[in-house]
ZAVOZA-218999 format. One record per residue (C-alpha): residue in one letter; x, y, z. Coordinates in steps of 0.02 Angstrom, whole numbers. Each point is the difference from the previous one (the first is absolute). Example, Ala and Ser with C-alpha at 12.3 -4.5 7.8 and 13.67 -1.06 7.14 Angstrom:
BEGIN
NODE   res        u        v        w
NODE     A      615     -225      390
NODE     S       69      172      -33
//
This chain:
BEGIN
NODE   res        u        v        w
NODE     M     3255     5612     4487
NODE     K     -181       80       68
NODE     G     -105       94     -143
NODE     I      160      -16     -104
NODE     K        3      -79     -181
NODE     R      200      -46       -4
NODE     S       82      -29     -189
NODE     L       58     -152      -84
NODE     T      150       99      -37
NODE     E       29      137      122
NODE     E      127      -43      153
NODE     Y      -22       55      164
NODE     L      119       52      146
NODE     Y      -58      -28      175
NODE     L      101      133      126
NODE     D      -37      -14      197
NODE     F      -72      183       98
NODE     S       -3       40      148
NODE     H       19      176       35
NODE     Q      102      160      -82
NODE     I       99      121      109
NODE     E       76      165      -54
NODE     G       -5      -84     -173
NODE     C       96     -161       39
NODE     I     -112     -150      -50
NODE     F      -11     -142      127
NODE     P       84     -128      -43
NODE     L      131       49      -86
NODE     H       -7     -133     -113
NODE     T     -159       96      -69
NODE     S       74      162      -24
NODE     V      155      -94      -90
NODE     T     -102      -89     -130
NODE     L      -95      161      -34
NODE     F      149      114      -30
NODE     L       57     -135     -102
NODE     L     -155       11      -74
NODE     S        1      180      -54
NODE     Y      179      -11      -38
NODE     C      -21     -120     -143
NODE     D     -180      117      -38
NODE     C      -82     -190       -7
NODE     K     -165      -27      -16
NODE     I        0     -164      -55
NODE     F      -66      -67      169
NODE     K     -172       26       89
NODE     V       38       45      179
NODE     C      -86      -48      162
NODE     L       43       76      175
NODE     V      -40     -134      111
NODE     L      -74       65      176
NODE     T      114      -90      148
NODE     R     -134       92      122
NODE     E     -181       49      -20
NODE     S       40      182       46
NODE     A      164       48     -130
NODE     D      -38      162      -87
NODE     V       33        1     -174
NODE     S      -54      169      -25
NODE     L      154       86       20
NODE     L      101      -90     -149
NODE     S       60      106     -139
NODE     Q       33     -119     -142
NODE     D      -14       26     -180
NODE     I      -24     -189       -3
NODE     E     -191      -71       12
NODE     L      -19      -91      167
NODE     E     -140     -108       34
NODE     V       -8      -50      178
NODE     I      -73     -167       61
NODE     S       15     -112      159
NODE     R       98     -161        8
NODE     Q     -149     -110       21
NODE     E      -11       56     -196
NODE     L      165      -62      -69
NODE     P        1     -146     -110
NODE     P       35     -148      109
NODE     I      181      -32      -94
NODE     V       46      183       80
NODE     Q      -89      -23      169
NODE     N      146     -135       34
NODE     C      142      125      -63
NODE     C       84      126       98
NODE     L      -32      176      -99
NODE     P       41       67     -114
NODE     A      -61     -107     -117
NODE     A      -38      -16     -181
NODE     V     -121      -90      -91
NODE     G      -81      -14     -193
NODE     R     -136      -93      -52
NODE     P      -35     -152       37
NODE     D       39       20      182
NODE     S      121     -131      -10
NODE     F      164       65       -3
NODE     C       52      116      122
NODE     R      161      104       39
NODE     A       14       45      172
NODE     G      148      101      107
NODE     L       80      163      -16
NODE     A      148      -40     -129
NODE     V     -100     -126      -98
NODE     V     -154      133      -24
NODE     L      135      144      -33
NODE     R       82     -121     -123
NODE     H     -163      -25      -92
NODE     I      -37      181      -28
NODE     I      160       31      -92
NODE     Q      -21     -139      -93
NODE     K     -174       54      -47
NODE     S       33      183      -24
NODE     Y      144      -34     -119
NODE     E      -98     -134     -108
NODE     A     -150      143      -14
NODE     D      132      126      -55
NODE     P      166      -66      -50
NODE     S       68      143      -45
NODE     K       27       56      172
NODE     K      148     -109       10
NODE     E       45       99      183
NODE     I     -119      -92       76
NODE     L       58     -155      -16
NODE     E      170       55       50
NODE     L      -51       -2      178
NODE     L       10     -178        5
NODE     G      208       20      -22
NODE     F      106      -83      -77
NODE     K      -66     -193      -89
NODE     K     -176       76       84
NODE     T       44      -94      171
NODE     C      -35      137      111
NODE     L      -93      -46      169
NODE     K      -22     -173     -101
NODE     A       83     -105      129
NODE     C     -133      -46      142
NODE     A       17       95      170
NODE     E       59     -162       82
NODE     V      166      -31     -106
NODE     S       19      178      -21
NODE     Q       41      124      121
NODE     W        2      147      -89
NODE     T     -198      -67      -69
NODE     R      -46      -27      180
NODE     L       72      185       50
NODE     C      -86       86     -152
NODE     E     -179      -78        7
NODE     L      -21      -54      185
NODE     T      108       77      117
NODE     I       20      165      -36
NODE     P     -184       32      -42
NODE     L      -45      -54      167
NODE     A      133       61      110
NODE     I      -53      178      -89
NODE     E     -188      -45       30
NODE     N       38      -18      189
NODE     F      127      153       12
NODE     L     -169      100      -56
NODE     K     -107      -81      130
NODE     E      108       45      140
NODE     S       58      172      -62
NODE     S     -180       43       22
NODE     D       -6      -12      198
NODE     Q      191       -6       40
NODE     R      181       29      -57
NODE     P       19     -159     -112
NODE     R      166     -111      -25
NODE     I       86        6     -151
NODE     P      -32     -183      -67
NODE     A      146      -92      -39
NODE     E      -51      -46     -168
NODE     I        1      177      -39
NODE     L      202        8       63
NODE     Q       19     -165     -115
NODE     L      -59      103     -152
NODE     E      118      132       49
NODE     K      157     -125       18
NODE     K      -53      -60     -177
NODE     L        1      148     -102
NODE     S      183       16       92
NODE     E       59     -167      -79
NODE     P       95       15     -162
NODE     V     -102      -37     -163
NODE     R        3     -155     -116
NODE     V      -60       -8     -167
NODE     H       14      -94     -133
NODE     N      152      114      -95
NODE     D       58       66      166
NODE     D      177      -42      -44
NODE     K      -12      112     -161
NODE     L      -85      146       91
NODE     R      118        0      157
NODE     R      145        7     -143
NODE     Q      -74      161      -50
NODE     K      -33       48      160
NODE     L      194      -19       38
NODE     K       46      100     -160
NODE     Q     -117      140       58
NODE     Q       74        3      164
NODE     K      173       21      -59
NODE     A      -46      112     -145
NODE     A      -75      102      140
NODE     K      152       20       99
NODE     A      106       64     -159
NODE     G      -56      173       19
NODE     P     -139      140      -14
NODE     S      -16       -3     -191
NODE     F      -70     -170       14
NODE     S     -103       49      120
NODE     K      -78      130     -113
NODE     E      -40     -135     -147
NODE     K      -96      -94      129
NODE     T     -105      128       67
NODE     K      -59       27     -174
NODE     S      -85     -184       -4
NODE     K     -133       13      149
NODE     V      -84     -158       25
NODE     H     -127       79       67
NODE     R      -94      169       27
NODE     Q       -4       16      179
NODE     E      180      -73        8
NODE     T      107      145      116
NODE     S      183       57      -18
NODE     E       25     -121      144
NODE     D      -62     -170     -107
NODE     L      132       60     -115
NODE     D      127        8       99
NODE     S      -59     -173       58
NODE     S       87     -128     -147
NODE     S      -58     -148      136
NODE     E     -178       54      -53
NODE     S       -5       83     -147
NODE     L       42     -155     -107
NODE     E     -154     -105       74
NODE     L     -135      149      -24
NODE     K       58       -3     -177
NODE     V      -25     -166      -33
NODE     A     -175       -1      103
NODE     F      -67      140      -62
NODE     S       57        1     -195
NODE     K      -95     -191       10
NODE     L     -164       90       66
NODE     T       -4      140     -125
NODE     V       45     -114     -144
NODE     Q      152       68      -40
NODE     E      147      -81      -47
NODE     E      121      -43      141
NODE     P      170      132      -34
NODE     A      117     -129     -112
NODE     P      168      -22       84
NODE     S      151        8     -112
NODE     N        6     -149     -104
NODE     R      159      -36       78
NODE     E       22       23      176
NODE     P      189       47       60
NODE     S      123     -120       35
NODE     H       -2       31      181
NODE     I     -187       -1       21
NODE     R      -17     -165     -112
NODE     K      140      -79       96
NODE     A      -63       42      179
NODE     K      -48     -150      120
NODE     A     -205      -20       24
NODE     S       71        7      193
NODE     D       67      176      -39
NODE     L     -161       51      -81
NODE     P     -121      132       90
NODE     P     -163      -69       64
NODE     L     -145       66      -80
NODE     E     -114       84       91
NODE     H     -220       14       30
NODE     V     -102       88     -109
NODE     F     -145      -73       41
NODE     A      -52     -151      108
NODE     E       75     -148      -94
NODE     G      137      107      -80
NODE     L       15      100     -128
NODE     Y     -164      -46      -95
NODE     F     -197       69       68
NODE     T      -91     -155       17
NODE     L     -150      -84       90
NODE     A       99        0      156
NODE     D        1      194        4
NODE     I     -175       -2      -52
NODE     V      -51     -108      162
NODE     L      111      107      123
NODE     L      -48      154      -49
NODE     P     -174       21       73
NODE     C       71      -87      169
NODE     V      149      116       12
NODE     H      -83      149      -51
NODE     H     -131      -19      168
NODE     F      139      -48       97
NODE     L      121      155      -49
NODE     L     -149      120       29
NODE     I      -41      -56      185
NODE     I      206        6       44
NODE     Y       -6      165      -84
NODE     K     -165       69       77
NODE     K       42     -108      167
NODE     L      175      -43       22
NODE     S      115      122      -99
NODE     E      145      -39       88
NODE     K        0     -167      -63
NODE     L       15       52     -185
NODE     V      193       -4        9
NODE     E      -18     -202       24
NODE     F      -77      -17     -175
NODE     P      102      115     -123
NODE     L       14     -137     -135
NODE     L     -192      -20       19
NODE     A      -20      184       -2
NODE     A       87       -5     -150
NODE     W      -87     -135      -94
NODE     Y     -156       85       43
NODE     Q       55      156      -85
NODE     R       85      -83     -149
NODE     I     -175     -105      -36
NODE     Q     -106      141       -9
NODE     E       86       33     -160
NODE     V      -45     -158      -87
NODE     P     -111       74     -148
NODE     R     -206      -38       47
NODE     V       52      -48      193
NODE     K      -78      177       78
NODE     S     -141       -5      -97
NODE     A      -44     -194       35
NODE     A       44       55      159
NODE     S     -122      146       18
NODE     Q     -156     -100      -61
NODE     C       30     -141      132
NODE     G        9      128      151
NODE     I      198        6       17
NODE     H       50      187        2
NODE     F      197        1        3
NODE     F       87      116      114
NODE     H      183       86        8
NODE     L       96      -79      110
NODE     P      172      128       74
NODE     E      166      -35      -72
NODE     L       59     -163      100
NODE     L      207      -18       25
NODE     T       39     -200       -6
NODE     S       17      -65      172
NODE     D      151      -80       53
NODE     E      -94     -102      115
NODE     Q       18     -195      -30
NODE     H     -159      -65      -14
NODE     P      -66     -130      128
NODE     N       50     -195      -33
NODE     L     -159      -55      -94
NODE     I      -45     -176      104
NODE     E       31     -135     -133
NODE     A     -104     -160        3
NODE     P       55     -115      158
NODE     G      134      -90      -25
NODE     V       50       46     -173
NODE     D      162       48       66
NODE     E       12     -103      143
NODE     Q      161      -13       91
NODE     N      131     -123      -38
NODE     D       -9     -166       96
NODE     P      184      -50       67
NODE     S      -78     -182      -13
NODE     F     -105        6     -164
NODE     I       87     -108     -121
NODE     G      -64        5     -174
NODE     G      -85     -132     -133
NODE     P     -152      -89       23
NODE     R       64     -172       98
NODE     P       32       94      160
NODE     T     -170       76       11
NODE     M      -81     -186      -54
NODE     T      102      -68      151
NODE     K      -46      149      122
NODE     L     -187      -48      -29
NODE     M        9     -190        5
NODE     E       77       24      169
NODE     K     -169       87       53
NODE     G     -102     -147     -108
NODE     I      -43      115     -147
NODE     D       38     -126     -129
NODE     V      -20       10     -217
NODE     M     -191      -97        9
NODE     F     -137       35     -119
NODE     S     -176      -59       14
NODE     P      -47     -150     -131
NODE     H      -71       58     -146
NODE     P     -213      -31        1
NODE     C       -4      -77     -153
NODE     P      155       11     -124
NODE     T      -69      -67     -147
NODE     W     -159      103      -18
NODE     T      -34      101     -160
NODE     L     -113      131      -92
NODE     D      -70      -92     -154
NODE     W       90      125     -112
NODE     N      -46      -46     -158
NODE     S     -180        6       55
NODE     L        9      162       48
NODE     P      -23      169     -139
NODE     A      154       60      -58
NODE     A       16      188       84
NODE     V        6     -127      178
NODE     S      161      -55      -28
NODE     P      154       79        2
NODE     K       39      -58     -155
NODE     E      -83      150      -61
NODE     G      127      112       64
NODE     K      174       43     -111
NODE     M      103     -139       84
NODE     S       75     -146      -68
NODE     S     -104     -166       -1
NODE     E      131      -63      146
NODE     R      -14      135      110
NODE     A     -221      -24       -6
NODE     L       25     -167       45
NODE     R      102       37      140
NODE     K     -137      150       52
NODE     Q     -142     -116      -29
NODE     Q       97     -131      127
NODE     Q       11      158      122
NODE     L     -171       40      -32
NODE     N      -51     -174       31
NODE     N       69       -9      172
NODE     L      -76      191       51
NODE     V     -180      -61      -62
NODE     Y       -6     -156       70
NODE     V       25       78      177
NODE     V     -114      153      -26
NODE     T     -144     -108      -72
NODE     N        4     -109      139
NODE     Q      -48      164      108
NODE     A      -99       78      -88
NODE     K     -173       14       45
NODE     P     -145       72     -117
NODE     G       -7      196       16
NODE     D      181       26       67
NODE     R      103      118      -47
NODE     I      175      -48      -56
NODE     V      148      144      -26
NODE     D      113      -45     -136
NODE     F      143      116       81
NODE     C      144       47     -108
NODE     S     -102      -69     -164
NODE     G      122       55     -132
NODE     G     -108      -66     -181
NODE     G     -117      -90      106
NODE     H       61     -184      -13
NODE     V      -79      -43      173
NODE     G     -151      114       28
NODE     I      -69      -32     -194
NODE     V       15     -211       36
NODE     L      -79       52      184
NODE     A     -148      106      -88
NODE     H      -29     -154     -118
NODE     V        5     -142      103
NODE     L      -89       61      160
NODE     P     -157      107      -96
NODE     L      -81       26      155
NODE     C      156       91       85
NODE     Q       58      200      -19
NODE     V      171       13      -69
NODE     I       76      162       44
NODE     L      166       27     -111
NODE     I      131      118       93
NODE     E      163       54     -118
NODE     N       92      170       17
NODE     K       71      -23     -172
NODE     E     -141       81     -128
NODE     L       37     -103     -160
NODE     S       -5     -173       82
NODE     L     -167       34       70
NODE     I      -45       60     -164
NODE     R       24     -155      -80
NODE     A      -62      -99      136
NODE     K     -167       82      -20
NODE     K       -3      -38     -213
NODE     R       11     -176       49
NODE     S     -128        6      125
NODE     D     -119       95     -153
NODE     V       35     -127     -116
NODE     L      -71     -147      157
NODE     G     -164      121       16
NODE     L       70      -14      189
NODE     C     -120      103       92
NODE     N       54      -56      185
NODE     I      167      108      -15
NODE     W       79      166       54
NODE     F      164       86      -45
NODE     I       75      118      121
NODE     Q      149       82      -58
NODE     A       94       47      160
NODE     N      105      -49      148
NODE     M      -73     -118      115
NODE     E      -13      117      138
NODE     Y     -129      110      -83
NODE     F     -117     -150      -10
NODE     T     -110        6      163
NODE     G     -130     -132      -45
NODE     M      -34     -153      105
NODE     F       38     -176     -109
NODE     N       25     -194       72
NODE     I      138      -61      -97
NODE     G      141       93      -66
NODE     V      109      -44     -132
NODE     A      184       33      -78
NODE     L      110      -90     -128
NODE     H      198       71       31
NODE     A      -69      149       71
NODE     C      203       52       15
NODE     G       95       64      163
NODE     V      -93       76      136
NODE     A     -166       -5     -111
NODE     T      -28     -173       58
NODE     D       13       43      182
NODE     M     -115      163      -37
NODE     V     -139     -150      -76
NODE     I       18      -72      146
NODE     E      -33      127      130
NODE     H     -153       68     -112
NODE     C      -68     -165       21
NODE     V       21      -14      182
NODE     K      -63      147       25
NODE     A     -163      -32      -99
NODE     R        2     -186       79
NODE     A       20      -66     -171
NODE     A       77     -169      -49
NODE     F      179        8     -116
NODE     V       67      -75     -130
NODE     T      171       89      -42
NODE     C      145      -75     -108
NODE     P      148      128       59
NODE     C      134       67     -130
NODE     C      169      101       -2
NODE     Y       40      -44      186
NODE     G      144      109      -33
NODE     F      -96      153        8
NODE     I      -58      -34      176
NODE     Q       40      145      106
NODE     N      -61      100      164
NODE     T     -139      121      -59
NODE     S     -102      129       93
NODE     K     -101     -134       21
NODE     F       85     -161       22
NODE     N      162      -47      100
NODE     F       71     -164      -38
NODE     P        1     -120       86
NODE     K     -187        2       -9
NODE     S      -44     -136      147
NODE     E       48      -15      172
NODE     Q       89     -164        8
NODE     F      116       68     -161
NODE     K       45      167       82
NODE     K       34      -89      178
NODE     T      142     -102     -124
NODE     L       56      104     -155
NODE     S       60      171      -16
NODE     Y      -66      101     -147
NODE     K      175      -12      -61
NODE     E      -20     -192        5
NODE     H     -179        8      -90
NODE     M       54      106     -133
NODE     I      143     -150      -38
NODE     L     -155     -119       -1
NODE     C     -103      107     -132
NODE     R      187       21     -101
NODE     F       12     -176      -17
NODE     A     -176      -52      -26
NODE     D        9       99     -167
NODE     Q      123     -129      -61
NODE     T      -99     -116      -71
NODE     A        4       21     -178
NODE     V       24     -202     -109
NODE     Q      149       69      -84
NODE     L       67       -8      177
NODE     P      109     -140       76
NODE     P     -121     -115       88
NODE     Q       69      -10      177
NODE     R       -4      208      -14
NODE     R     -176      -15      -67
NODE     L      -45     -106      142
NODE     I       79      112      142
NODE     G     -105      148      -86
NODE     K     -158     -115       -4
NODE     Q       36      -24      190
NODE     C       14      179       27
NODE     M     -155       48      -75
NODE     C      -92     -118      107
NODE     L       75       81      148
NODE     V      -45      162      -33
NODE     D     -182      -38      -42
NODE     L       -8     -106      178
NODE     D       44      163       83
NODE     R     -149       73     -125
NODE     A     -116     -134       71
NODE     R       62       -4      179
NODE     A      -64      182       -2
NODE     A     -175      -13      -95
NODE     E       -6     -157      154
NODE     E       15      127      135
NODE     H     -141       95      -76
NODE     G     -125     -139        5
NODE     Y       31     -101     -147
NODE     S       43     -171      -46
NODE     V      147       10     -145
NODE     Q       73     -112     -103
NODE     V      152       13     -103
NODE     I      -13     -134     -159
NODE     S       98      -11     -137
NODE     M      -71       16     -184
NODE     E      -18     -157     -107
NODE     P       88      -48      -89
NODE     E      143      110       60
NODE     S       84       31     -174
NODE     C     -163      120      -29
NODE     S       99      142       75
NODE     P      156       33       85
NODE     K     -106      105      140
NODE     N     -105     -159       36
NODE     N      -58       28      180
NODE     M     -176       38       47
NODE     I      -75       70      168
NODE     V     -158      -53       47
NODE     G      -89       83      141
NODE     V     -161      -24       70
NODE     P      -84       90      147
NODE     I      -31     -108      151
//
C-alpha cells in the first residue's frame, strides 16, 4: 500500500466499502465484519476499507476501529484474486477470503489474544462448526452468508424510492425460527421441559415457586406463565451470563423418565440456531435490524408477519455487549410493538428442483435398468485410453517434503497417493506452459499443488481449500521447500475470482467436482479432475442432474441418483461383480459431466487412472477448451 510500511507480524483485513445510508454500511458483509470486530473488541487487524467507487464518502463512518481507505489497485496481488472480505498476514501468500471464513478467523484470533474471553469462542457453537460448511453444501450457511445479506441490500435499495417487496429469504428465516430446535442434549432438555409443563398444571403454588427463578431481568409475567418458553430462555441466558444452568433433580420422576421421545415437547428457538448465541446471530443482526427498521417506518402493517423475527430482535439486544458493539457500528436499536404469533401458514419454500420429484410409475430401481435405458440411446460405458499408463515421477530424487509420505498416513496409503499424483501430474505438466497459472481446488494438505509448484517452477500454483488446518499444513511443507511460486487461499472456491489456465482437483467430493469444472469453464481453463463421493451428488442451487442435454433426454433425476449411489460401491472389500457395476456407474456419471462440458465448447475425456488399484475412485475427467 502506498506510503505505508507494513509490519511483518501484523495481519490486514480488507473490506469492501461502497456507501453508507442512515447508519447502514454497504455492502452488508462489511457491516457484519465491523460488528463482530466491535463485539470481540478485536484490535489485532489493520482494517482497510477498499473503495468500490471513487466517490465513496467515508467521513460519516463512526467507528472506534482505526480504518484506512485504499483503492482496489493497492490490494496485495493475492487479494486482488478474491472476493472481500479477506484477511492476509505477511508475507502475502496466505489469504482467507469470504464472509464465513473471515469471521471464524476473527473469532479464533480474538480468543488466542485473550483466552479468558471464552464467550467469544462459544460463538462457533457446539464442536466449533458454526457456518463452517461451505455455502454449496449447507443451505443454512448459504442463507446466512450469501442470500440474506444480498436480499436485504436489494430490499434497502428498493425502499428508497418505492414500496419494496418482502424478500423470500426473510420469510424463509421466519419459518426457520418456527421449527423445533435440535441440540446435542435435546432429549435431556425436552424431559426437563415435560416435567416443567406437567408441574405448571399442578396448581398455583408451583407457579409461585417458578416465579422466583427469573431467567431474565426483562422477563414479563406472560413469559413466566409460558412453560414452553421459560426453560429455553433459562438455558440460553445462563450460558451467556456464565452462570450454571439450573440443575435438575438427581432422578426424574418415573413418568418423565419413561416418556417416549415422540411424546416429549419440542424445544423452541431462542437464537437463530437454537438455544445458544452463535456467529449466525452476529451475521444476521445487521441485516435483520435494517430490514425491520424499514418495515417499521414504511410497512408497519407487515410487522405482524414476522413475530418470531421481531422476538429474536428484541431478545438479542439483551446479550451482553451486543448493544454497545452495535452502537459503535452505527446500529441503533429501536423498540418494536408487541406482536402476537400469526396463525397464518408460511408460504412453502422453493426447494432445489428435482429433489421432491413426483414418483414415476414406470421407474424401476437398481442400476441395470438405468444402464440398459442409456445403452438403448447409444450411451455406453466407455473410457478413453490413458495417455501414458506407465509414467511416474522419480519420487526418490524429489525432496522429502514433496512426497505424501511426509503426511500422517501409512506407507501403503502413501504409495497409492503417489500413484494418483503420477496420473494428474502427467496430464497437467503436458498441458502447462511457462507463466501459466494452475489452481489446485479442494487442495487439502497440498499433495497435488506442492508437487506441481516444485516440478513447474515457472508456473504460479494456487491452492484453494476451505479447511484451515489442512492449508496450514500445506503452507508448512511449502516453507520447508522454499517455494516462491505458490499461494494459499482459505475460501470456498466461488470466492476465488482470478483468471487461470488449468484447474485440478484430486478427489473433490460430490458436487465439488461439478463446481470445479464450472469454475474452469467460466475461466476457459483446462481441467483435470478426479471425482469422489458420488453418493453425495444431489441437486443444488447451482446444479441440476443429469447435467448434459443427452442424459436429460434419457434419465430422470431419480434414475441419475441411482447411478450415483451405485457409483460409490467400488470398495476393494466388495465382491468383484458389484465393484464392476460400481465402476460402470462411475463412468456413466462422469460421462454426463463430460458431455455437459462439451456443450460449452470443450474436448473432454474420461480416463481410468493407472494402476486402477491406486484408488476405488480412480476416474479422471480431462477437459481442454476448443
